[in-house]
Steps between C-alpha positions, in 0.01 A plus 500: 500500500359320193490120521549282192457131457809387300745224435838467672759273341647209689689192376839471351653612167288380207252327746255777580233472772283778608308606818188707461518765775332807627768775511540876521525635140827672579677194640753317271381195305671246729489725807276533800141390470192497719361144440541198277178436306602213277756346261560471130723234340544553129724192458217244550294401210242658509624793717394462858324785684405449865310783675358536852162657390427623854821707512449621146148613571601670816769712325270587201238622753765712674574667160805314374541505127636191314762563230417414140695175522332383814157592361556309188626188696181519714279530192666212325438275800131620561585648843425856412130435424467344846660807660262741323198291596565545874 
C-alpha cells in the first residue's frame, strides 16, 4: 500500500475548499483517507494553507509521497524547507 499526501475537495459548487490528507494511492479522490494533515482555501486572498507540521513530518518519515500539487503548495508557503530540515 503506497501512501500519498494529497488534496480532497470539500465545499459546495463553485466554492472549493480542500483538505490535505494522507491516503492510500488507490483510494478515490474524495474517498477513504488515513489522516487529515491540513487545509487549503483558495478563495481567501492570499490563498490560505494550514498544515499540522507534526503530522506531515510523521507521514513523510513513514514514506508517504506528496503529490505535485501538495508539494508546490508547501513550497510556496515555506513549509517544505522546514520539513526537509528535520
